[in-house]
DSSP file (Angstrom, degrees, kcal/mol; ACC not computed):
  #  RESIDUE AA STRUCTURE BP1 BP2  ACC     N-H-->O    O-->H-N    N-H-->O    O-->H-N    TCO  KAPPA ALPHA  PHI   PSI    X-CA   Y-CA   Z-CA
    1    1 A M     >        0   0    0      0, 0.0     4,-2.4     0, 0.0     5,-0.2   0.000 360.0 360.0 360.0 -41.4   73.3  -56.1   88.9
    2    2 A R  H  >  +     0   0    0      1,-0.2     4,-2.4     2,-0.2     5,-0.2   0.880 360.0  53.2 -55.3 -40.1   73.1  -54.4   85.5
    3    3 A H  H  > S+     0   0    0      1,-0.2     4,-2.4     2,-0.2    -1,-0.2   0.921 109.4  46.9 -63.1 -45.2   74.3  -51.2   87.0
    4    4 A F  H  > S+     0   0    0      2,-0.2     4,-2.4     1,-0.2    -2,-0.2   0.891 112.5  49.6 -66.2 -39.9   77.4  -52.8   88.5
    5    5 A L  H  X S+     0   0    0     -4,-2.4     4,-2.3     2,-0.2     5,-0.2   0.926 111.8  48.8 -64.5 -44.1   78.3  -54.6   85.3
    6    6 A S  H  X S+     0   0    0     -4,-2.4     4,-2.5    -5,-0.2    -2,-0.2   0.919 111.7  49.2 -60.9 -44.7   77.9  -51.4   83.3
    7    7 A M  H  X S+     0   0    0     -4,-2.4     4,-2.7     1,-0.2    -2,-0.2   0.925 110.8  49.7 -62.2 -44.7   80.1  -49.5   85.7
    8    8 A A  H  X S+     0   0    0     -4,-2.4     4,-1.2     1,-0.2    -1,-0.2   0.915 114.4  43.9 -62.4 -43.9   82.8  -52.1   85.7
    9    9 A L  H  <>S+     0   0    0     -4,-2.3     5,-2.5     2,-0.2    -1,-0.2   0.873 113.3  51.2 -71.0 -36.6   82.9  -52.3   81.9
   10   10 A T  H ><5S+     0   0    0     -4,-2.5     3,-1.9    -5,-0.2    -2,-0.2   0.926 108.7  51.5 -64.8 -44.4   82.8  -48.5   81.6
   11   11 A R  H 3<5S+     0   0    0     -4,-2.7    -1,-0.2     1,-0.3    -2,-0.2   0.793 104.7  57.8 -61.7 -28.1   85.7  -48.1   84.0
   12   12 A A  T 3<5S-     0   0    0     -4,-1.2    -1,-0.3    -5,-0.2    -2,-0.2   0.450 128.7 -98.1 -82.9   0.2   87.7  -50.6   81.9
   13   13 A G  T < 5S+     0   0    0     -3,-1.9     2,-0.3     1,-0.3    -3,-0.2   0.563  79.5 132.2  99.9   9.7   87.2  -48.3   78.9
   14   14 A H      < -     0   0    0     -5,-2.5     2,-0.5    -6,-0.1    -1,-0.3  -0.695  57.1-124.3 -95.3 146.6   84.3  -49.9   77.1
   15   15 A E        -     0   0    0     -2,-0.3     2,-0.4     2,-0.0    -5,-0.0  -0.777  35.4-165.3 -83.7 131.5   81.3  -48.1   75.8
   16   16 A V        -     0   0    0     -2,-0.5     2,-0.6   -10,-0.0   -10,-0.0  -0.968  21.9-168.1-126.6 132.3   78.2  -49.7   77.3
   17   17 A E        -     0   0    0     -2,-0.4     2,-0.4     2,-0.0    -2,-0.0  -0.969  20.4-158.2-114.9 113.7   74.5  -49.4   76.4
   18   18 A S        -     0   0    0     -2,-0.6     2,-0.4   -15,-0.0    -2,-0.0  -0.751   7.3-167.5 -96.9 134.9   72.5  -51.0   79.3
   19   19 A C        -     0   0    0     -2,-0.4     6,-0.1     1,-0.1     3,-0.0  -0.939  23.9-136.6-125.5 146.3   69.0  -52.2   78.6
   20   20 A A  S    S-     0   0    0     -2,-0.4     2,-0.3     1,-0.1    -1,-0.1   0.752  81.7  -5.9 -72.9 -26.3   66.3  -53.2   81.1
   21   21 A D  S  > S-     0   0    0     22,-0.1     4,-2.1     1,-0.1    24,-0.2  -0.930  80.7 -84.7-158.3 178.4   65.2  -56.3   79.3
   22   22 A G  H  > S+     0   0    0     22,-2.0     4,-2.3    24,-0.3    23,-0.2   0.849 121.5  52.9 -64.1 -36.6   65.5  -58.4   76.2
   23   23 A L  H  > S+     0   0    0     21,-0.4     4,-2.0     2,-0.2    -1,-0.2   0.907 110.3  47.5 -67.1 -41.2   63.0  -56.4   74.1
   24   24 A A  H  > S+     0   0    0      2,-0.2     4,-2.2     1,-0.2    -2,-0.2   0.881 111.2  52.3 -65.7 -37.7   64.8  -53.1   74.9
   25   25 A A  H  X S+     0   0    0     -4,-2.1     4,-2.6     2,-0.2    -2,-0.2   0.912 107.9  50.8 -64.7 -42.3   68.1  -54.7   74.0
   26   26 A L  H  X S+     0   0    0     -4,-2.3     4,-1.6     1,-0.2    -2,-0.2   0.908 109.8  50.3 -62.2 -41.5   66.7  -55.9   70.6
   27   27 A A  H  X S+     0   0    0     -4,-2.0     4,-0.7     1,-0.2    -1,-0.2   0.917 111.3  48.6 -62.2 -42.7   65.5  -52.4   69.9
   28   28 A A  H >< S+     0   0    0     -4,-2.2     3,-1.1     1,-0.2     4,-0.2   0.905 108.6  53.7 -64.0 -41.1   68.9  -50.9   70.8
   29   29 A L  H >< S+     0   0    0     -4,-2.6     3,-0.8     1,-0.3    -1,-0.2   0.833 104.1  56.7 -63.0 -31.8   70.6  -53.5   68.6
   30   30 A G  H 3< S+     0   0    0     -4,-1.6    -1,-0.3     1,-0.2    -2,-0.2   0.693 110.8  43.7 -72.2 -18.1   68.4  -52.4   65.7
   31   31 A G  T << S+     0   0    0     -3,-1.1     2,-0.3    -4,-0.7    -1,-0.2   0.238 114.4  32.9-113.6  14.5   69.5  -48.8   65.9
   32   32 A G  S <  S-     0   0    0     -3,-0.8     2,-0.5    -4,-0.2     0, 0.0  -0.909  74.6 -99.3-155.0-179.2   73.3  -49.1   66.4
   33   33 A V        +     0   0    0     -2,-0.3     2,-0.3    26,-0.0    -3,-0.1  -0.957  41.6 177.5-113.2 127.9   76.6  -50.8   65.8
   34   34 A F        -     0   0    0     -2,-0.5     3,-0.1    -5,-0.1    29,-0.0  -0.948  29.8-162.0-133.6 149.7   77.8  -53.2   68.5
   35   35 A D  S    S+     0   0    0     -2,-0.3    28,-2.1     1,-0.3     2,-0.4   0.715  80.4  24.7 -96.0 -28.9   80.8  -55.5   69.0
   36   36 A L  E     -a   63   0A   0     26,-0.2     2,-0.6     2,-0.0    -1,-0.3  -0.999  56.1-153.1-145.7 137.0   79.4  -57.6   71.8
   37   37 A L  E     -a   64   0A   0     26,-2.8    28,-2.8    -2,-0.4     2,-0.6  -0.965  15.7-172.2-107.1 119.2   76.1  -58.6   73.3
   38   38 A L  E     +a   65   0A   0     -2,-0.6     2,-0.3    26,-0.2    28,-0.2  -0.960  21.2 159.6-111.6 115.2   76.3  -59.4   77.0
   39   39 A A  E     -a   66   0A   0     26,-2.3    28,-1.8    -2,-0.6     2,-0.2  -0.973  40.6-125.3-140.4 148.6   73.1  -60.9   78.2
   40   40 A D  E     -a   67   0A   0     -2,-0.3     8,-0.3    26,-0.2    28,-0.2  -0.602  25.1-131.5 -81.2 153.9   71.7  -63.0   81.0
   41   41 A I  S    S+     0   0    0     26,-0.7     7,-1.9    -2,-0.2     2,-0.8   0.917  97.2  55.2 -73.5 -42.3   69.8  -66.1   79.9
   42   42 A I  S    S+     0   0    0      5,-0.2    -1,-0.2     6,-0.1     5,-0.1  -0.826  74.6 142.0 -97.2 109.3   66.8  -65.3   82.1
   43   43 A M        -     0   0    0     -2,-0.8   -22,-0.1    -3,-0.1     2,-0.1  -0.974  51.3-102.4-141.1 153.3   65.4  -61.9   81.4
   44   44 A P  S    S+     0   0    0      0, 0.0   -22,-2.0     0, 0.0     2,-1.5  -0.421 100.4  18.1 -70.8 154.2   62.0  -60.3   81.1
   45   45 A G  S    S+     0   0    0    -24,-0.2     2,-0.3   -23,-0.2   -24,-0.1  -0.304 135.9   7.9  86.4 -54.1   60.5  -59.7   77.7
   46   46 A M  S    S-     0   0    0     -2,-1.5   -24,-0.3     4,-0.0   -20,-0.0  -0.916  80.7-118.3-160.3 130.7   62.8  -62.0   75.8
   47   47 A D     >  -     0   0    0     -2,-0.3     4,-2.5     1,-0.1    -5,-0.2  -0.258  30.5-108.7 -72.9 164.5   65.3  -64.5   77.1
   48   48 A G  H  > S+     0   0    0     -7,-1.9     4,-2.4    -8,-0.3    -7,-0.2   0.809 115.1  54.9 -64.4 -32.6   69.0  -64.1   76.3
   49   49 A I  H  > S+     0   0    0     -8,-0.4     4,-1.8     2,-0.2    -1,-0.2   0.947 111.5  43.2 -67.9 -47.6   69.1  -67.1   73.9
   50   50 A E  H  > S+     0   0    0      1,-0.2     4,-2.3     2,-0.2     5,-0.2   0.916 113.9  52.8 -62.3 -42.1   66.3  -65.8   71.7
   51   51 A L  H  X S+     0   0    0     -4,-2.5     4,-2.8     1,-0.2    -2,-0.2   0.911 107.0  52.0 -58.8 -43.2   67.9  -62.3   71.9
   52   52 A S  H  X S+     0   0    0     -4,-2.4     4,-2.1     1,-0.2    -1,-0.2   0.875 109.0  50.1 -64.6 -36.2   71.2  -63.7   70.7
   53   53 A H  H  X S+     0   0    0     -4,-1.8     4,-1.3     2,-0.2    -1,-0.2   0.921 114.3  43.7 -66.4 -43.5   69.6  -65.4   67.7
   54   54 A K  H  X S+     0   0    0     -4,-2.3     4,-1.3     1,-0.2    -2,-0.2   0.876 112.9  52.7 -68.6 -37.1   67.8  -62.2   66.7
   55   55 A A  H  X S+     0   0    0     -4,-2.8     4,-3.0     1,-0.2    -2,-0.2   0.890 105.3  54.7 -65.0 -39.6   70.9  -60.2   67.3
   56   56 A A  H  < S+     0   0    0     -4,-2.1    -1,-0.2     1,-0.2    -2,-0.2   0.837 104.6  54.4 -64.0 -32.5   73.0  -62.5   65.0
   57   57 A A  H  < S+     0   0    0     -4,-1.3    -1,-0.2     1,-0.2    -2,-0.2   0.864 115.2  39.8 -67.8 -34.8   70.5  -61.9   62.2
   58   58 A L  H  < S+     0   0    0     -4,-1.3    -2,-0.2     1,-0.3    -1,-0.2   0.869 133.9  20.0 -78.9 -39.0   71.0  -58.1   62.6
   59   59 A H    ><  -     0   0    0     -4,-3.0     3,-2.1    -5,-0.1    -1,-0.3  -0.786  65.8-174.5-135.8  86.5   74.7  -58.2   63.2
   60   60 A P  T 3  S+     0   0    0      0, 0.0    -1,-0.1     0, 0.0    -4,-0.1   0.773  86.5  51.0 -58.1 -28.1   76.3  -61.5   61.9
   61   61 A A  T 3  S+     0   0    0      2,-0.1     2,-0.1    -5,-0.0    -5,-0.1   0.442  81.6 125.8 -88.7   0.7   79.8  -60.6   63.3
   62   62 A L    <   -     0   0    0     -3,-2.1     2,-0.3    -7,-0.2   -26,-0.2  -0.371  55.8-137.9 -63.9 131.0   78.4  -59.7   66.8
   63   63 A K  E     -a   36   0A   0    -28,-2.1   -26,-2.8    -2,-0.1     2,-0.4  -0.667  18.3-150.6 -88.0 148.0   80.1  -61.6   69.6
   64   64 A V  E     +a   37   0A   0     -2,-0.3    22,-2.0   -28,-0.2     2,-0.4  -0.958  17.2 177.6-126.9 137.7   77.9  -63.0   72.3
   65   65 A M  E     -ab  38  86A   0    -28,-2.8   -26,-2.3    -2,-0.4     2,-0.4  -0.994  12.6-155.3-137.8 131.3   78.5  -63.6   76.0
   66   66 A F  E     -ab  39  87A   0     20,-3.1    22,-3.2    -2,-0.4     2,-0.5  -0.847   4.4-161.9-103.8 141.2   76.0  -64.9   78.5
   67   67 A I  E     +ab  40  88A   0    -28,-1.8   -26,-0.7    -2,-0.4     2,-0.3  -0.993  37.5 140.0-113.5 129.0   76.2  -64.3   82.3
   68   68 A T  E     - b   0  89A   0     20,-2.0    22,-2.4    -2,-0.5     3,-0.3  -0.999  63.5-135.3-164.1 157.1   74.0  -66.8   84.0
   69   69 A G  S    S+     0   0    0     -2,-0.3     3,-0.2    20,-0.2     2,-0.1   0.337 105.1  65.4 -92.8   2.0   73.3  -69.2   86.8
   70   70 A F    >>  +     0   0    0      1,-0.1     4,-1.3     2,-0.1     3,-1.0  -0.444  56.6 153.6-122.3  55.7   72.1  -71.7   84.2
   71   71 A A  H 3> S+     0   0    0     -3,-0.3     4,-2.3     1,-0.3     5,-0.2   0.834  70.5  59.8 -57.0 -36.9   75.3  -72.4   82.2
   72   72 A A  H 3> S+     0   0    0      1,-0.2     4,-1.8     2,-0.2    -1,-0.3   0.848 102.0  54.2 -63.3 -33.6   74.2  -75.8   81.1
   73   73 A V  H <> S+     0   0    0     -3,-1.0     4,-0.9     2,-0.2    -1,-0.2   0.938 110.0  46.0 -65.1 -46.9   71.1  -74.3   79.3
   74   74 A A  H >< S+     0   0    0     -4,-1.3     3,-0.7     1,-0.2     4,-0.4   0.915 113.7  48.4 -62.9 -43.6   73.3  -71.9   77.3
   75   75 A Q  H >< S+     0   0    0     -4,-2.3     3,-0.9     1,-0.2    -1,-0.2   0.826 106.4  56.6 -69.9 -30.4   75.7  -74.6   76.3
   76   76 A S  H 3< S+     0   0    0     -4,-1.8    -1,-0.2     1,-0.2    -2,-0.2   0.719 101.3  58.9 -72.8 -19.2   73.0  -77.0   75.3
   77   77 A Q  T << S+     0   0    0     -4,-0.9    -1,-0.2    -3,-0.7    -2,-0.2   0.580  84.0 106.5 -83.5 -10.7   71.6  -74.4   72.8
   78   78 A Q  S <  S-     0   0    0     -3,-0.9     2,-0.3    -4,-0.4     6,-0.1  -0.425  70.9-127.4 -72.5 141.6   74.9  -74.2   70.9
   79   79 A S    >   -     0   0    0      3,-0.1     3,-0.7    -2,-0.1    -1,-0.1  -0.692  10.7-137.9 -81.5 140.5   75.2  -75.8   67.5
   80   80 A S  T 3  S+     0   0    0     -2,-0.3    -1,-0.1     1,-0.2     4,-0.0   0.691 100.6  62.4 -72.5 -16.3   78.1  -78.2   67.2
   81   81 A A  T 3  S+     0   0    0      1,-0.1    -1,-0.2     2,-0.1    -3,-0.0   0.681 108.5  36.9 -82.6 -18.7   78.9  -76.8   63.8
   82   82 A E  S <  S-     0   0    0     -3,-0.7    -3,-0.1     0, 0.0     2,-0.1  -0.961  93.2 -96.2-134.9 150.9   79.6  -73.3   65.0
   83   83 A P        -     0   0    0      0, 0.0    -4,-0.1     0, 0.0     3,-0.1  -0.420  43.8-140.6 -66.4 138.4   81.3  -71.8   68.0
   84   84 A G        -     0   0    0      1,-0.2   -20,-0.1    -2,-0.1    -9,-0.1  -0.281  28.7 -73.6 -91.6 179.2   78.8  -70.8   70.7
   85   85 A P        -     0   0    0      0, 0.0     2,-0.2     0, 0.0   -20,-0.2  -0.310  50.5-103.4 -69.7 155.3   78.7  -67.8   72.9
   86   86 A R  E     -b   65   0A   0    -22,-2.0   -20,-3.1    -3,-0.1     2,-0.5  -0.584  36.5-150.8 -75.2 143.8   81.0  -67.5   75.9
   87   87 A V  E     -b   66   0A   0     -2,-0.2     2,-0.6   -22,-0.2   -20,-0.2  -0.979  12.3-168.8-124.6 125.1   79.3  -68.3   79.2
   88   88 A L  E     -b   67   0A   0    -22,-3.2   -20,-2.0    -2,-0.5     2,-0.2  -0.956  21.1-141.9-112.3 115.3   80.3  -66.8   82.5
   89   89 A S  E     -b   68   0A   0     -2,-0.6   -20,-0.2   -22,-0.2   -22,-0.0  -0.542  29.1 -85.1 -82.8 139.4   78.6  -68.6   85.4
   90   90 A K  S    S+     0   0    0    -22,-2.4   -19,-0.1    -2,-0.2     2,-0.1  -0.569 102.4  50.1 -78.1 148.4   77.3  -66.7   88.4
   91   91 A P  S    S+     0   0    0      0, 0.0     2,-0.3     0, 0.0    -2,-0.1   0.630  78.0 149.3 -79.5 153.9   78.6  -65.9   90.9
   92   92 A F        -     0   0    0     -2,-0.1     2,-0.3    -4,-0.1    -2,-0.1  -0.954  46.0-108.7-143.3 161.9   81.6  -64.2   89.4
   93   93 A H    >>  -     0   0    0     -2,-0.3     4,-1.7     1,-0.1     3,-0.5  -0.682  28.7-122.2 -89.9 145.9   84.0  -61.3   90.2
   94   94 A L  H 3> S+     0   0    0     -2,-0.3     4,-2.5     1,-0.3     5,-0.2   0.851 113.7  57.2 -58.2 -34.9   83.7  -58.1   88.2
   95   95 A K  H 3> S+     0   0    0      1,-0.2     4,-2.7     2,-0.2    -1,-0.3   0.891 103.9  53.0 -62.6 -38.3   87.4  -58.4   87.2
   96   96 A E  H <> S+     0   0    0     -3,-0.5     4,-2.4     2,-0.2    -1,-0.2   0.903 108.8  49.8 -62.4 -41.1   86.6  -61.8   85.8
   97   97 A L  H  X S+     0   0    0     -4,-1.7     4,-2.7     2,-0.2     5,-0.2   0.955 111.8  47.3 -60.8 -50.7   83.8  -60.3   83.7
   98   98 A V  H  X S+     0   0    0     -4,-2.5     4,-2.6     1,-0.2     5,-0.2   0.919 112.8  49.6 -58.9 -45.0   86.1  -57.5   82.4
   99   99 A D  H  X S+     0   0    0     -4,-2.7     4,-2.2     1,-0.2    -1,-0.2   0.907 112.2  47.5 -61.0 -43.0   88.8  -60.0   81.6
  100  100 A Q  H  X S+     0   0    0     -4,-2.4     4,-2.4     2,-0.2    -2,-0.2   0.903 112.3  49.3 -66.0 -41.7   86.4  -62.3   79.7
  101  101 A V  H  X S+     0   0    0     -4,-2.7     4,-2.6     2,-0.2     5,-0.2   0.939 112.7  47.3 -62.9 -47.0   84.9  -59.4   77.7
  102  102 A E  H  X S+     0   0    0     -4,-2.6     4,-1.7    -5,-0.2    -2,-0.2   0.891 112.4  49.9 -63.6 -39.2   88.4  -58.1   76.8
  103  103 A S  H  X S+     0   0    0     -4,-2.2     4,-1.0    -5,-0.2    -1,-0.2   0.919 112.4  47.3 -63.3 -44.3   89.5  -61.6   75.8
  104  104 A L  H  < S+     0   0    0     -4,-2.4     3,-0.5     1,-0.2    -2,-0.2   0.903 112.0  49.0 -66.0 -42.2   86.4  -62.1   73.6
  105  105 A L  H  < S+     0   0    0     -4,-2.6    -1,-0.2     1,-0.2    -2,-0.2   0.822 110.4  51.9 -68.1 -29.7   86.7  -58.8   71.9
  106  106 A A  H  <        0   0    0     -4,-1.7    -1,-0.2     1,-0.2    -2,-0.2   0.691 360.0 360.0 -78.3 -18.5   90.4  -59.4   71.2
  107  107 A A     <        0   0    0     -4,-1.0    -1,-0.2    -3,-0.5    -2,-0.1   0.493 360.0 360.0 -72.1 360.0   89.6  -62.8   69.5
């Protein structure tokens, strides 16, 4: 799935760094500048929610989007005082993903 998501976003003109798991993503975030973290909630190594918290500490302006079959989990982790990450529930069409990413980056 990661491969298809990367291809769709690359074809839409985005630079994509794809990581195999949450720990690899955290390492990548520590060594670069990113506009958006796109993560599944359930991942090996470190789940997407924990990754998003650690990523926000590294890059406070980083936008976050989850893709997940567990949308209620992501939304329950949001603080009511601050806007939470965007959540795209599985299954979804690749065009929907691209549209959501572009909308989030434009905001």
